[in-house]
Every structure is written in C-alpha cells, then in structure tokens.
C-alpha positions as a printed NumPy array, in Angstrom:
array([[ -16.732,  -63.637,   40.839],
       [ -17.316,  -65.629,   43.977],
       [ -19.393,  -68.812,   43.718],
       [ -21.613,  -69.477,   46.604],
       [ -22.182,  -73.002,   47.971],
       [ -25.568,  -72.911,   46.2  ],
       [ -24.055,  -72.161,   42.795],
       [ -21.643,  -74.909,   43.281],
       [ -24.317,  -77.42 ,   44.058],
       [ -26.474,  -76.384,   41.231],
       [ -23.509,  -76.603,   38.723],
       [ -22.521,  -79.953,   40.014],
       [ -26.079,  -81.27 ,   39.833],
       [ -26.448,  -80.041,   36.142],
       [ -23.015,  -81.546,   35.084],
       [ -24.074,  -85.07 ,   36.519],
       [ -27.629,  -84.834,   35.325],
       [ -26.647,  -84.33 ,   31.624],
       [ -25.084,  -87.667,   31.053],
       [ -27.733,  -89.604,   33.085],
       [ -30.371,  -87.894,   31.056],
       [ -28.443,  -88.842,   27.853],
       [ -28.269,  -92.457,   28.914],
       [ -31.861,  -92.561,   29.76 ],
       [ -32.825,  -91.3  ,   26.293],
       [ -30.523,  -93.882,   24.685],
       [ -31.821,  -96.844,   26.936],
       [ -33.311,  -99.292,   24.425],
       [ -35.782, -100.837,   24.529],
       [ -37.874,  -99.023,   27.046],
       [ -41.367, -100.176,   25.601],
       [ -42.807, -102.783,   23.153],
       [ -41.19 , -103.038,   19.661],
       [ -42.966, -103.151,   16.468],
       [ -41.59 , -104.844,   13.356],
       [ -43.343, -103.603,   10.291],
       [ -43.168, -106.111,    7.343],
       [ -44.416, -105.762,    3.726],
       [ -45.681, -109.458,    3.655],
       [ -48.933, -111.091,    4.047],
       [ -49.253, -113.397,    7.145],
       [ -48.173, -117.04 ,    6.75 ],
       [ -45.582, -116.724,    3.95 ],
       [ -41.898, -117.665,    4.311],
       [ -40.868, -114.162,    4.896],
       [ -43.493, -113.557,    7.615],
       [ -42.409, -116.791,    9.34 ],
       [ -38.732, -115.842,    9.544],
       [ -39.835, -112.458,   10.836],
       [ -41.898, -113.94 ,   13.664],
       [ -38.936, -116.268,   14.518],
       [ -36.7  , -113.3  ,   14.866],
       [ -39.389, -111.511,   16.953],
       [ -39.752, -114.494,   19.364],
       [ -35.947, -114.329,   20.091],
       [ -35.817, -110.678,   20.393],
       [ -38.615, -110.758,   22.934],
       [ -37.005, -113.392,   24.965],
       [ -33.701, -111.481,   25.158],
       [ -35.018, -107.977,   25.562],
       [ -37.886, -108.794,   28.013],
       [ -40.346, -106.516,   26.05 ],
       [ -43.172, -107.5  ,   23.689],
       [ -41.949, -107.743,   20.024],
       [ -44.907, -107.594,   17.7  ],
       [ -44.996, -108.337,   13.905],
       [ -47.337, -106.049,   11.971],
       [ -47.936, -107.039,    8.264],
       [ -48.591, -104.106,    5.925],
       [ -48.424, -105.579,    2.448],
       [ -49.022, -103.463,   -0.595],
       [ -47.413, -101.18 ,   -3.025],
       [ -44.121, -103.106,   -3.274],
       [ -43.401, -102.418,    0.426],
       [ -44.137,  -98.68 ,    0.103],
       [ -46.984,  -98.817,    2.694],
       [ -44.893, -100.357,    5.392],
       [ -42.064,  -97.847,    4.612],
       [ -44.327,  -94.987,    4.863],
       [ -45.798,  -96.218,    8.118],
       [ -42.339,  -96.286,    9.653],
       [ -41.701,  -92.711,    8.73 ],
       [ -44.847,  -91.657,   10.625],
       [ -43.475,  -93.139,   13.924],
       [ -41.111,  -91.72 ,   16.5  ],
       [ -37.495,  -92.107,   15.613],
       [ -36.677,  -93.917,   18.788],
       [ -35.94 ,  -97.459,   17.496],
       [ -39.094,  -98.973,   18.822],
       [ -40.555,  -99.41 ,   15.257],
       [ -38.368, -101.443,   12.973],
       [ -38.976, -102.082,    9.185],
       [ -38.111, -105.404,    7.529],
       [ -37.253, -103.654,    4.354],
       [ -36.542, -105.346,    0.997],
       [ -35.102, -104.622,   -2.243],
       [ -38.662, -103.954,   -3.555],
       [ -39.304, -101.216,   -1.156],
       [ -35.905,  -99.379,   -1.036],
       [ -34.306, -100.486,   -4.179],
       [ -37.05 , -100.567,   -6.713],
       [ -39.769,  -98.204,   -5.683],
       [ -37.433,  -95.034,   -5.411],
       [ -36.401,  -95.82 ,   -8.939],
       [ -39.803,  -96.611,  -10.531],
       [ -42.043,  -94.131,   -8.986],
       [ -41.893,  -90.393,   -9.643],
       [ -43.195,  -89.532,   -6.158],
       [ -42.582,  -92.547,   -3.923],
       [ -43.096,  -90.665,   -0.716],
       [ -39.768,  -91.262,    0.591],
       [ -36.022,  -91.412,   -0.227],
       [ -33.387,  -93.871,    0.855],
       [ -31.815,  -91.093,    3.144],
       [ -34.96 ,  -91.238,    5.317],
       [ -33.815,  -94.539,    6.58 ],
       [ -30.928,  -95.759,    8.759],
       [ -29.657,  -99.265,    8.292],
       [ -29.338, -101.405,   11.319],
       [ -28.494, -104.969,   10.008],
       [ -28.927, -107.147,    6.988],
       [ -31.381, -109.936,    7.608],
       [ -31.855, -112.287,    4.777],
       [ -31.314, -112.849,    1.056],
       [ -34.144, -114.54 ,   -0.859],
       [ -33.296, -117.41 ,   -2.989],
       [ -34.612, -117.354,   -6.504],
       [ -33.827, -120.236,   -8.915],
       [ -33.944, -119.942,  -12.7  ],
       [ -36.423, -122.577,  -13.792],
       [ -36.639, -123.566,  -17.416],
       [ -39.409, -125.593,  -19.027],
       [ -38.462, -128.93 ,  -20.735],
       [ -39.217, -127.495,  -24.235],
       [ -36.015, -125.574,  -24.046],
       [ -33.174, -128.057,  -24.308],
       [ -29.928, -127.882,  -22.654],
       [ -28.333, -128.992,  -19.299],
       [ -26.554, -125.668,  -18.619],
       [ -27.66 , -122.018,  -18.841],
       [ -25.289, -121.568,  -21.645],
       [ -26.741, -124.266,  -23.631],
       [ -30.212, -123.209,  -22.992],
       [ -29.46 , -119.473,  -23.967],
       [ -27.939, -120.709,  -27.208],
       [ -31.077, -122.495,  -28.111],
       [ -33.183, -119.485,  -27.191],
       [ -31.014, -117.184,  -29.348],
       [ -31.22 , -119.677,  -32.301],
       [ -35.103, -119.364,  -32.069],
       [ -35.673, -115.51 ,  -31.572],
       [ -39.134, -114.512,  -30.265],
       [ -40.256, -118.114,  -29.738],
       [ -39.944, -118.112,  -25.962],
       [ -41.135, -115.991,  -23.131],
       [ -40.164, -115.439,  -19.327],
       [ -42.651, -114.906,  -16.547],
       [ -42.016, -112.381,  -13.785],
       [ -44.321, -111.856,  -10.716],
       [ -42.252, -109.296,   -8.726],
       [ -39.695, -106.502,   -9.264],
       [ -36.512, -108.47 ,   -8.435],
       [ -37.532, -111.369,  -10.699],
       [ -38.472, -108.99 ,  -13.633],
       [ -35.209, -107.197,  -13.457],
       [ -33.092, -110.275,  -12.905],
       [ -34.686, -111.727,  -16.02 ],
       [ -34.347, -108.639,  -17.939],
       [ -30.578, -108.357,  -17.193],
       [ -30.179, -111.981,  -18.034],
       [ -31.857, -111.626,  -21.295],
       [ -30.267, -108.393,  -22.33 ],
       [ -26.729, -109.632,  -21.402],
       [ -27.178, -112.847,  -23.427],
       [ -28.513, -110.932,  -26.409],
       [ -31.508, -113.08 ,  -26.539],
       [ -34.985, -112.289,  -27.848],
       [ -37.564, -113.384,  -25.485],
       [ -41.165, -111.997,  -24.495],
       [ -41.715, -110.74 ,  -21.185],
       [ -45.079, -112.065,  -19.608],
       [ -46.024, -110.017,  -16.493],
       [ -47.842, -111.456,  -13.621],
       [ -49.252, -109.912,  -10.4  ],
       [ -47.666, -112.851,   -8.383],
       [ -45.832, -116.024,   -8.649],
       [ -48.657, -118.583,   -8.22 ],
       [ -50.267, -117.811,  -11.619],
       [ -46.964, -117.6  ,  -13.338],
       [ -46.301, -121.11 ,  -11.977],
       [ -49.464, -122.336,  -13.546],
       [ -48.601, -120.975,  -16.961],
       [ -44.998, -122.379,  -16.756],
       [ -46.494, -125.686,  -15.972],
       [ -48.747, -125.419,  -18.884],
       [ -45.944, -124.443,  -21.125],
       [ -47.532, -121.07 ,  -22.024],
       [ -44.276, -119.392,  -20.605],
       [ -40.923, -121.036,  -20.692],
       [ -38.554, -119.61 ,  -18.066],
       [ -38.915, -117.757,  -14.624],
       [ -36.848, -117.065,  -11.551],
       [ -38.927, -118.99 ,   -8.926],
       [ -38.884, -119.013,   -5.123],
       [ -38.02 , -122.261,   -3.133],
       [ -41.652, -122.572,   -1.989],
       [ -42.731, -123.744,   -5.506],
       [ -39.641, -125.75 ,   -6.439],
       [ -40.942, -129.08 ,   -5.287],
       [ -44.038, -128.876,   -7.446],
       [ -41.967, -127.805,  -10.476],
       [ -39.289, -130.418,  -10.079],
       [ -41.433, -133.525,   -9.123],
       [ -42.179, -134.557,  -12.558],
       [ -38.925, -133.674,  -14.308],
       [ -40.335, -131.168,  -16.729],
       [ -38.343, -128.249,  -15.188],
       [ -34.787, -127.914,  -14.166],
       [ -33.013, -125.147,  -12.248],
       [ -29.971, -123.813,  -14.185],
       [ -28.891, -121.122,  -11.643],
       [ -29.528, -119.475,   -8.315],
       [ -29.694, -115.721,   -7.769],
       [ -27.238, -115.762,   -4.872],
       [ -23.496, -114.785,   -4.408],
       [ -22.824, -118.463,   -3.338],
       [ -24.498, -121.799,   -3.89 ],
       [ -27.566, -122.599,   -1.911],
       [ -27.318, -125.258,    0.727],
       [ -30.776, -126.556,   -0.303],
       [ -29.519, -127.273,   -3.945],
       [ -25.819, -127.099,   -3.816],
       [ -25.489, -128.723,   -7.387],
       [ -27.176, -125.586,   -8.912],
       [ -24.476, -123.011,   -9.925],
       [ -24.824, -119.294,   -9.068],
       [ -25.722, -117.061,  -11.847],
       [ -22.179, -115.817,  -12.028],
       [ -20.793, -119.391,  -12.133],
       [ -23.409, -120.217,  -14.836],
       [ -21.981, -117.514,  -17.071],
       [ -24.021, -114.397,  -16.553],
       [ -22.18 , -112.151,  -13.956],
       [ -24.012, -109.162,  -15.147],
       [ -27.119, -110.097,  -13.276],
       [ -26.4  , -108.013,  -10.274],
       [ -29.814, -107.246,   -8.591],
       [ -29.873, -108.734,   -5.192],
       [ -33.145, -109.77 ,   -3.526],
       [ -32.159, -108.543,   -0.175],
       [ -33.931, -108.079,    3.181],
       [ -32.702, -105.952,    5.924],
       [ -33.887, -104.16 ,    9.243],
       [ -33.898, -100.346,    9.08 ],
       [ -35.208,  -97.521,   11.386],
       [ -35.698,  -93.756,   10.818],
       [ -32.777,  -91.825,    9.825],
       [ -32.985,  -89.583,   12.959],
       [ -32.625,  -92.587,   15.259],
       [ -29.879,  -92.083,   17.853],
       [ -26.65 ,  -94.019,   16.995],
       [ -26.614,  -95.667,   20.485],
       [ -30.057,  -97.005,   19.905],
       [ -29.02 ,  -98.412,   16.348],
       [ -25.923, -100.028,   18.062],
       [ -28.062, -101.621,   20.698],
       [ -30.689, -102.825,   18.157],
       [ -27.931, -104.186,   15.773],
       [ -26.507, -106.281,   18.639],
       [ -29.896, -107.65 ,   19.675],
       [ -30.8  , -108.487,   16.008],
       [ -27.481, -110.243,   15.437],
       [ -27.828, -112.282,   18.561],
       [ -31.408, -113.351,   17.597],
       [ -30.326, -114.409,   14.066],
       [ -27.62 , -116.577,   15.672],
       [ -30.134, -118.678,   17.659],
       [ -30.524, -122.176,   16.141],
       [ -34.302, -121.896,   15.819],
       [ -33.977, -118.934,   13.673],
       [ -31.474, -120.554,   11.512],
       [ -33.726, -123.743,   11.142],
       [ -36.664, -121.627,   10.013],
       [ -34.525, -119.784,    7.52 ],
       [ -33.073, -123.015,    6.041],
       [ -36.5  , -124.491,    5.71 ],
       [ -37.841, -121.488,    3.929],
       [ -34.931, -121.341,    1.475],
       [ -33.794, -117.934,    2.953],
       [ -30.03 , -117.136,    3.778],
       [ -29.516, -115.272,    7.142],
       [ -27.017, -112.269,    6.646],
       [ -26.437, -110.579,    9.919],
       [ -24.273, -107.443,    9.256],
       [ -22.972, -104.148,   10.583],
       [ -25.19 , -101.152,    9.827],
       [ -22.334,  -99.88 ,    7.603],
       [ -22.569, -103.13 ,    5.453],
       [ -26.169, -102.871,    4.988],
       [ -25.894,  -99.124,    4.154],
       [ -23.329, -100.017,    1.414],
       [ -25.589, -102.636,    0.008],
       [ -28.67 , -100.265,   -0.036],
       [ -26.687,  -97.671,   -1.967],
       [ -25.308, -100.168,   -4.423],
       [ -28.68 , -101.692,   -5.02 ],
       [ -30.457,  -98.525,   -5.515],
       [ -27.97 ,  -97.863,   -8.451],
       [ -28.21 , -101.514,   -9.69 ],
       [ -32.051, -101.406,   -9.799],
       [ -32.062,  -98.091,  -11.446],
       [ -29.763,  -99.307,  -14.237],
       [ -31.804, -102.667,  -14.658],
       [ -35.083, -100.632,  -14.829],
       [ -33.473,  -98.575,  -17.798],
       [ -32.184, -101.806,  -19.411],
       [ -35.688, -103.354,  -19.181],
       [ -37.25 , -100.105,  -20.601],
       [ -39.728,  -99.953,  -17.791],
       [ -41.479,  -96.565,  -17.615],
       [ -41.648,  -94.614,  -14.4  ],
       [ -44.996,  -94.705,  -12.636],
       [ -46.737,  -91.571,  -11.311]])
C-alpha cells in the first residue's frame, strides 16, 4: 500500500498531537483549587488549612479556597468531594473521623476508602491524657493502678471518635473498670472534668492551658508516636506503658480515586513545598499540630492500617453500628 503525502502528514500530526493532548490534560492546576475541610471556621485545623492554602496560592498562581463543610464526622465533606470532577482541583482535608471511623461505624456511609486517592499526609492532631486530681499518681501506671483498685468509681469523657476509641483501648488494655461519659464536643466535657464529674479525658492542646493553670490536672501521656515539642516532658502513650493504643488522629489530603497519577504527583510536590514554609510550620506549632508531609504511598498505607485499627477499636468498645 502506497502512502500519499497527505496520509503521511495526517499520521505525523496525530502522533505528535497525542502526547501534547495528554500533557494538556495532566497540566495542574489549570483553574482555582478548592480544599474541602470537615471543620468549622476559626478552629486550629481550619487555621492550618488556610496557612497551607495561602502558600499553595502563592506558588501555583491560582486561587486556593478553603470551604468548610462540617458535620457527620467529616462524611459531608467526603461526599462533596466525590460529586466533583476527578481532576485534582478539589482536594479534601480528610481525617481519621471521615475515613477511618465512619466507614466502620455506619452501615451505609455513602463511600468507601477505595473511592479516594491519597496525595500527602498533612498533620497529626495532638491529644493529651488529662487526669483529675482526685486520681493520685504521677505516672499513667500509678493512675491506672488506683483506678483498678476502685472499680466503677471513675469515668472518662469523650467528645469525638478518636478520643473515644483511644480511651476505650486504654481502659480495655489496662483491665480497668471505668464508665464512659459521652459528649457531643470537647467544651462541655472540659467543664465537667473541671467540676470533677468526670475524671479522665484525651484533650486537645487548645484547652490545656485552662486545665493546667491551677494544678488540678496533669497530662500523663500524649497520643503521638513521638513526644510533643510543646510538652516534651510528657511521655508518649507507648512510653507510658500502653502500646496497644494504636488509633492515630491523622489528617491528610486526598482526591478522587480516578484522578490522573500525574496530577496527584504534581499536587503532592506542591503540598510538600507549602508545608515546608516557615509560616505553615509556625501555625502548626502554635496550634499543637505536627506537620507530616509524605508520599502518596505512605498516606495510603496509613489509611489502610487505620481503617483496620478503628474497626478493631470499635469492636473493643462494643459500639453498635449506625444505620
């Protein structure tokens, strides 16, 4: 078969147009970026998200907007992501509540872990085990020994999923008999902890100064794999003698699972560069958050591990599934 000059020109044009078209499709970003968050405006997690967005916007030369969508343990924000095009222009600041807890606790959460592609870890949230002065002991082991010697006398407060499951794992591993006091949020739990109506809780750094100022409370451990720079004298939960507490209060950036790998790679680099900026780190330190830039693979591994860890902790705490 003889090829005419016209056939040769058409074939050459098609061959060169394909990679150019592919590159155009993978170019990121090509329009404003949205970052969906499960947090209300003004809190520590919202503030660190906005610091990240500011640095992304400066580097990428496109608007980067934070869109808070709180509610349903992060499920509302997760579902909103899945309604958007899988082009990497809508990111989700996902947390353990949305992607570790909800898929385990709800019979029909509306999504599965496989619906999301990891981009990078972002932060881990610091929670300190605060104990009321009515429980003696300078260490976790001493406090637990006293609690075990007084079965049913003490209670622990929990205002979110990670705190609840971390407390349940701790109490179960210790063989202690404590009553779970559920709360819709941390603020009311703190009021009752101060009043001595509950005796132990995992608390965020935002309430630590109020709890520690009069000496009625003391932190016995931190729910982190390493000690916090804010309170380096406080041991990790593993160092304090309870390595079986393995739920991790993680936060990471994810996109839709169908997002092209080239877009994920570009977003990963941009996110890691933004996290490396001094102002982002300063905001994280002030808020008691630990920045955790990572590869997509590292975040994916953590997401799978924590899905299993939360499932096991829910069974341990005997929490029934929700419809």
